[in-house]
N, C-alpha and C positions, 0 to 999 in steps of 0.2 A: 581427666576425661569427663568425670561427673559434672564439673563446672561447665564444660562445653555443652553437655546434654541439657542442663538446666537453662542455659542461655537459648539454645534452640527451641526448647519447649516454651520459654517465655515469649519468643517471637512468633511461634506457630499458633498459639492459642488466640491472640488478638486477631490474627489474619483470618483464622477459621470463623471466629465469632463475628467478623465484620461483614460476612456475606460473600467473601471472595470465593469460597468453595462453591456456593450456589451459582455464581457467575461462570465459573469454570464448567459447571455441569450443563450449561446451556439455558438455564431457566431465565436469565436476564440478558443473554447474548443472542442476537438474531443473525443467522447466517444468510449472506446475500448471494443470490444467483439470479440476477435479473434476465428477462428474455432479451435475446440479441447479443448477450455477452459471450466471450470466449468460453470454451468448455475446458474444465480442469482435466488433467491427465494423471492425477495422483491423489495423495492423501492431503489435500489442502482445499481451502475455500477461497473464492474470489475476494470476499470481504466479510466484515461483520459490523453490526451496529451494537454498541454498548452505551446505553444512555443517550446522551446528546452527541456522541462521537461515532464517526464511521471510519473504519480502518480498512484500507484497500491493500490487498496482497501485492507482491511484486508483479507488475504488469510489463510484458514485453510486446514487441511489435508484431503481434499475432492478429491476423485478419479474422474477425469473429465469424464471417460467412464460411470460411474454409478451414479455420483452426490451424492455419499454417503461417509461417513467418512471411511478412511482406518483403518485397525486394527493395533494395536501396537503403543506404545508411540513414539518411535524413527521414525518409518515409517510415522506416522501421521505428525510429525514435519518436516521431510524431504519433504513430499508431499506438505505441506503448502509453504515451500520455493520454491519448483519446480513450484507450481502454480503461485507464484509471478514472478519467473524468466520467465515463459512462456509469461505472459502478457507484461513484459518489452521487451522481445525478439521480440514480434510482432511489436514493433516500432523501432527495430534496436539497442536496448540497451542490454548490457551484465551485469552480476553481477559486473564486474569491473567498470561499469558506475553507480553503486548505490552510491548515495550521502547521504542516510540516511535510516535507518530502525527503526521501532518501533515494539517490540515484546510484546505480552501479554501472560502470563502463569497463570495457576490457582494454581501452587505451585512452588515458586521460588527455593527452596532447591532441589526439585525433578527434575524439568524440565530445569533449566538454564544449567546444565552440558550437557544435550542432545542437547539443542539449540547450545551451543558452539561447540559440536562435529560435528553436521550437518553443521554448518556454516563453520568450518574449512575444512570439506570434500568438500563443494561446492566452497569455495573461495580459497582453498589451504592455504599456510602459511601466507597470508596477502599481502598487507595491507587490513584491513577490513573497511567497512564503519562505520561512527558513528552510534551507536545503543543505543536506550533506551529500557530497558526491565522492564516491570511493572507486578507486581502480582495483579491479579484481582480476585474477588470473584467468578464470573461465566462468561462463554462465551456461545454463541449460541449452542444449542444442547448439553449442558454440555460438550463442548469440552475442551481440555487442553491447546491449543496453537492457536495463531493467529499472523500473521506478515503482516505489510504493508511497502511499500517502495516508495522512490522517486529516479528516475533515470535521468541522463543527457543523452539526445539523440538528438543531434542537427538535426534540420530539414534539409533534403537534398534539396539544391537549384539548 
């Protein structure tokens, strides 16, 4: 057990001295809540900026004007992508600056083609960012889709 504790201590000290703790405290992480975005309903933020990167939380097909889910499967998927895009754009990033997305769907067979269609519509013919798509049992409000993204948006100096 002593050996395990020494190993943990050896890992923790470099992380703490690297400034990771300061980033976790919010000193170098900016929380994003742009005007016109959806309103959060819990203990989460729409996104954050850390250095040259913008991290957008899982976005669903929620209409920012009403904070309710839009009707229609394709429309809901499109709105989720547009909500993610809006958060990224608030920090100067475009869809072309997306470095990675993760998509969650409740039925891969049914919704992956719609995700592909909407993504092609928004990004054009490519190139597309790396994407992970995962089928999950359930999403909040029994929704069908959620997307999160990471964007490269160099800080203006």
